[in-house]
DRENLORO-393433 format. One line per 2 residues: their letters; for each residue z, x, y of C-alpha. Coordinates in steps of 0.5 Angstrom, whole numbers, m for minus. Layout:
BEGIN
a> Z/X/Y ~ ... $
% end
This chain:
BEGIN
md> 226/m23/75 ~ 222/m28/71 $
hk> 220/m31/78 ~ 218/m24/80 $
kh> 214/m23/74 ~ 211/m30/74 $
fl> 208/m29/81 ~ 205/m22/80 $
rn> 202/m25/74 ~ 199/m30/78 $
fw> 197/m26/83 ~ 193/m21/79 $
if> 189/m27/76 ~ 187/m30/83 $
ff> 185/m23/85 ~ 181/m22/79 $
lf> 178/m29/80 ~ 176/m28/87 $
tg> 174/m21/87 ~ 171/m19/80 $
ka> 176/m13/80 ~ 181/m11/75 $
ff> 186/m6/75 ~ 190/m4/69 $
ts> 195/2/67 ~ 195/0/60 $
aq> 192/m5/55 ~ 191/m7/48 $
ni> 184/m10/48 ~ 180/m11/54 $
av> 174/m16/54 ~ 170/m16/61 $
tg> 163/m20/62 ~ 161/m16/68 $
ki> 163/m9/70 ~ 169/m4/70 $
ss> 169/1/76 ~ 175/6/75 $
an> 176/13/77 ~ 178/15/69 $
is> 178/11/63 ~ 182/13/57 $
vt> 181/10/51 ~ 184/12/44 $
gt> 179/7/40 ~ 172/5/41 $
ie> 168/3/48 ~ 163/m2/47 $
gg> 158/m4/52 ~ 151/m6/54 $
tf> 150/0/60 ~ 154/6/61 $
sg> 153/10/68 ~ 156/17/69 $
tl> 158/23/66 ~ 161/24/59 $
gs> 166/29/59 ~ 166/31/52 $
sa> 162/37/50 ~ 161/34/43 $
qt> 158/27/42 ~ 158/27/34 $
si> 157/19/34 ~ 151/19/39 $
tt> 145/19/33 ~ 139/16/37 $
vg> 137/16/44 ~ 131/12/48 $
tl> 125/15/51 ~ 127/21/55 $
ts> 123/23/62 ~ 125/30/61 $
lt> 131/34/57 ~ 134/40/59 $
vt> 138/44/54 ~ 141/51/56 $
nn> 143/53/49 ~ 139/52/42 $
is> 136/45/39 ~ 136/45/32 $
aa> 132/39/29 ~ 127/38/22 $
tf> 121/36/27 ~ 119/36/34 $
sg> 114/32/37 ~ 111/34/44 $
vi> 108/40/48 ~ 112/46/49 $
tt> 111/48/56 ~ 114/55/56 $
vq> 109/61/55 ~ 113/65/50 $
qp> 117/63/44 ~ 120/69/41 $
ni> 124/65/36 ~ 118/61/33 $
ta> 117/66/28 ~ 113/62/23 $
vg> 109/55/23 ~ 106/51/17 $
tl> 99/50/15 ~ 94/49/21 $
tn> 88/45/21 ~ 85/49/27 $
lt> 87/54/32 ~ 84/56/39 $
vt> 87/62/42 ~ 85/63/49 $
ng> 88/70/49 ~ 90/75/43 $
in> 93/74/36 ~ 97/80/34 $
an> 98/80/26 ~ 100/84/20 $
sl> 96/79/16 ~ 92/73/18 $
ti> 89/68/13 ~ 85/62/15 $
tn> 81/57/11 ~ 77/54/17 $
nl> 75/57/23 ~ 78/62/28 $
tv> 76/62/35 ~ 80/67/40 $
st> 79/72/45 ~ 82/78/42 $
vs> 84/79/35 ~ 88/85/33 $
it> 91/86/25 ~ 94/91/22 $
gs> 94/89/15 ~ 88/84/12 $
al> 84/78/15 ~ 81/73/10 $
id> 77/68/14 ~ 72/62/13 $
ei> 69/63/19 ~ 71/67/26 $
tv> 68/67/33 ~ 71/72/37 $
tg> 69/73/45 ~ 72/80/45 $
nv> 74/85/40 ~ 77/85/33 $
ts> 81/91/31 ~ 83/90/23 $
an> 85/95/17 ~ 80/90/13 $
ls> 76/84/15 ~ 74/79/10 $
vt> 69/73/12 ~ 66/68/7 $
gv> 62/64/12 ~ 59/67/19 $
aa> 62/72/24 ~ 60/73/31 $
ig> 64/78/35 ~ 64/82/41 $
nl> 66/89/38 ~ 69/90/31 $
tl> 73/96/29 ~ 75/97/22 $
tg> 79/102/19 ~ 78/99/12 $
gl> 72/95/10 ~ 68/89/12 $
qa> 66/84/7 ~ 62/78/10 $
gs> 57/72/9 ~ 53/73/15 $
ft> 55/78/21 ~ 53/78/28 $
vt> 56/83/33 ~ 54/83/40 $
nn> 56/90/41 ~ 59/95/36 $
it> 61/95/29 ~ 65/101/26 $
sa> 68/101/19 ~ 69/105/13 $
ti> 65/100/9 ~ 61/94/10 $
sv> 58/89/5 ~ 55/83/8 $
tg> 51/78/3 ~ 47/76/9 $
gi> 45/79/15 ~ 48/84/20 $
na> 46/84/27 ~ 49/89/32 $
ls> 47/93/38 ~ 51/99/34 $
lt> 53/100/27 ~ 57/106/24 $
tt> 60/107/18 ~ 64/113/14 $
ns> 62/110/7 ~ 56/105/5 $
ik> 53/99/8 ~ 50/94/4 $
at> 47/88/6 ~ 40/84/5 $
ti> 38/85/12 ~ 40/90/17 $
ta> 38/89/25 ~ 41/95/29 $
tt> 39/99/35 ~ 43/105/32 $
im> 45/106/25 ~ 50/112/24 $
at> 53/113/17 ~ 57/120/15 $
ag> 55/118/7 ~ 51/113/4 $
ag> 45/113/10 ~ 40/116/5 $
fs> 42/122/0 ~ 45/127/5 $
nm> 50/130/0 ~ 49/134/m7 $
tt> 53/136/m12 ~ 50/141/m18 $
vt> 52/143/m25 ~ 49/149/m27 $
av> 54/152/m32 ~ 53/150/m39 $
vs> 57/145/m41 ~ 57/139/m46 $
gq> 60/132/m45 ~ 64/134/m39 $
si> 67/128/m35 ~ 66/129/m27 $
tl> 69/124/m22 ~ 63/121/m18 $
pt> 64/122/m10 ~ 69/117/m7 $
av> 63/115/m2 ~ 59/113/m9 $
qv> 65/109/m11 ~ 63/103/m7 $
pg> 60/96/m11 ~ 52/97/m10 $
ar> 52/104/m8 ~ 46/108/m11 $
fk> 46/115/m13 ~ 40/120/m16 $
lt> 41/124/m22 ~ 36/130/m23 $
ii> 37/133/m30 ~ 33/139/m33 $
gg> 34/142/m40 ~ 34/149/m42 $
gg> 28/153/m42 ~ 26/156/m49 $
gg> 26/164/m51 ~ 20/168/m52 $
gg> 18/170/m59 ~ 19/178/m61 $
ta> 14/183/m65 ~ 14/187/m70 $
at> 12/195/m70 ~ 5/193/m70 $
ag> 0/195/m65 ~ m3/190/m61 $
qv> 2/184/m63 ~ 4/179/m57 $
ga> 10/174/m58 ~ 9/167/m56 $
gg> 12/165/m50 ~ 18/159/m50 $
gg> 17/152/m47 ~ 19/150/m40 $
gg> 25/145/m40 ~ 24/138/m39 $
at> 26/134/m33 ~ 28/127/m31 $
iv> 30/123/m25 ~ 33/117/m24 $
yv> 37/112/m19 ~ 43/109/m22 $
ty> 47/104/m19 ~ 55/104/m19 $
vs> 59/100/m23 ~ 65/98/m20 $
gl> 71/101/m24 ~ 66/106/m28 $
tt> 68/112/m23 ~ 66/118/m28 $
is> 60/121/m31 ~ 59/125/m38 $
vt> 55/131/m36 ~ 51/136/m41 $
vg> 48/142/m38 ~ 43/146/m44 $
gg> 43/153/m44 ~ 37/157/m44 $
gt> 34/160/m51 ~ 35/167/m52 $
gg> 28/171/m54 ~ 26/173/m61 $
tt> 29/180/m64 ~ 24/186/m66 $
tp> 26/184/m74 ~ 21/180/m71 $
ta> 24/173/m70 ~ 22/167/m66 $
gn> 25/165/m59 ~ 30/160/m59 $
ag> 29/153/m56 ~ 33/151/m50 $
gp> 39/146/m50 ~ 38/139/m48 $
sg> 41/137/m41 ~ 44/130/m40 $
vt> 48/125/m36 ~ 51/118/m39 $
yn> 54/113/m35 ~ 55/106/m36 $
si> 53/107/m44 ~ 46/109/m42 $
ty> 44/117/m43 ~ 39/120/m39 $
lg> 36/126/m42 ~ 32/133/m40 $
ng> 30/136/m47 ~ 30/143/m48 $
gg> 23/147/m48 ~ 21/150/m55 $
gg> 22/157/m57 ~ 16/162/m58 $
av> 13/164/m65 ~ 13/171/m67 $
aa> 6/175/m66 ~ 4/174/m73 $
tg> 4/166/m72 ~ 3/166/m65 $
tq> 5/159/m64 ~ 7/157/m57 $
ga> 13/154/m55 ~ 12/147/m53 $
gg> 15/144/m46 ~ 21/140/m47 $
tg> 21/132/m45 ~ 25/128/m40 $
sg> 27/121/m42 ~ 31/115/m39 $
gt> 29/116/m32 ~ 25/113/m27 $
ln> 21/119/m27 ~ 20/123/m33 $
it> 17/130/m33 ~ 15/135/m39 $
gg> 16/142/m38 ~ 10/147/m39 $
ng> 8/150/m45 ~ 9/157/m47 $
gs> 3/162/m48 ~ 0/163/m55 $
gg> 1/170/m58 ~ m2/174/m64 $
tm> m5/180/m65 ~ m10/183/m60 $
aa> m14/189/m58 ~ m9/195/m59 $
ts> m11/196/m51 ~ m9/189/m49 $
ny> m4/188/m43 ~ m4/181/m45 $
qg> 3/178/m45 ~ 5/171/m48 $
dg> 7/167/m42 ~ 13/163/m41 $
gd> 13/156/m39 ~ 15/153/m33 $
aa> 20/147/m31 ~ 21/143/m25 $
fg> 25/148/m22 ~ 24/154/m27 $
fg> 19/159/m28 ~ 16/163/m34 $
fr> 13/170/m33 ~ 5/169/m32 $
gt> 0/175/m31 ~ m1/181/m35 $
mp> 4/187/m36 ~ 2/194/m34 $
lt> m2/197/m40 ~ 3/202/m43 $
aa> 2/205/m50 ~ 10/203/m51 $
ga> 8/196/m49 ~ 14/192/m46 $
ng> 20/187/m48 ~ 18/180/m46 $
sn> 20/178/m39 ~ 26/173/m37 $
at> 25/166/m34 ~ 27/165/m27 $
gf> 30/158/m24 ~ 33/153/m28 $
gg> 29/151/m35 ~ 24/156/m35 $
gg> 21/159/m41 ~ 22/167/m43 $
sg> 15/170/m45 ~ 14/174/m51 $
gr> 14/181/m53 ~ 8/186/m53 $
ag> 8/192/m58 ~ 3/196/m55 $
ts> m2/201/m58 ~ 4/205/m60 $
av> 6/200/m65 ~ 13/199/m62 $
ar> 17/193/m64 ~ 19/188/m58 $
sg> 24/182/m57 ~ 22/176/m53 $
gn> 25/174/m46 ~ 30/169/m45 $
gt> 29/162/m42 ~ 34/160/m36 $
sg> 39/154/m37 ~ 38/147/m34 $
iv> 41/144/m29 ~ 44/137/m27 $
ii> 44/135/m19 ~ 47/129/m16 $
ey> 45/126/m10 ~ 48/121/m6 $
% end
């Protein structure tokens, strides 16, 4: 047996030396300077080699931590890594839900986003945003649809539709702009410009401009009831920074003077209410105005007494008060002093109401009556009354802020009261 083992050992040594091949069924350690070719190699320890060729059968290779440059890599499941470098060739990447800060982004088709914030430039064919977009500069060859869009630099867009507001440094749209509110510090150039609220810009160039509110003063709110310091909320269309609204304020007219039971006596007419007209600029956050409407002065009685003065009307906004003062009351016939017209103050245009007519003791047959003073929107009675022995009470004014006329005693010496002035009004236009 020993000779047989010795022979087999020498045989395999000579076989390996001449053929370069070795066959082992098991071994503690094998060191080979050339190649090992085998259908299967089962090793419980470690295999070390310069080159391996073939397929690794184990699905998990935890000891392989680095590889060289790969011409291509095909993975049927997922790749997890801290960093990827290279080009992702698949068109759609549904698993990429977030990216880091991008220096520049160029998209040939569209961007759909709830919110988009870009500190530099955005160049894209179409942008659709359901939330808000804050962009330094934007260039869009197609359409932009967004709830709100704020551009600090220049925006050049094919079509723009916004359900909220637009704010931009300079804005150029080759076709249409549709927005609730447009505020541009520079210029707007557009084929068509439509807004439901207001437009604010240094320069607007457009073939067509349409606005349901803010295009001139096309809306009006009036306060005719006699109130004092009533808080009124400005219309929503006015509550836009830089928007303007117009106030017309007229004070109440004065009442006409009364007469005693003396033949020929005529009471003096009341003065018309003063008026003021002013354009006011909306201040952000100040959404209410304080409104006062002055009542008309009542006519003097047959005691006799003078007519009462009309009450002032006014509006206070941003700690500034604009006034239309009431007209003065007409004096009794014995004095005959006319009621002075009220004055306006604080407005762009301040108008003094008309003075009432003088009173006194006339010829017993006179049908003269002390006229009431007129206001911007109100009228006192002017002219003569029918000649009657009993005379007549003074006539009440009409409109807003008119003065009442004085009473007339007539030839029968009947004491008469003066006419009433009318209350003022506050008009808000926007």
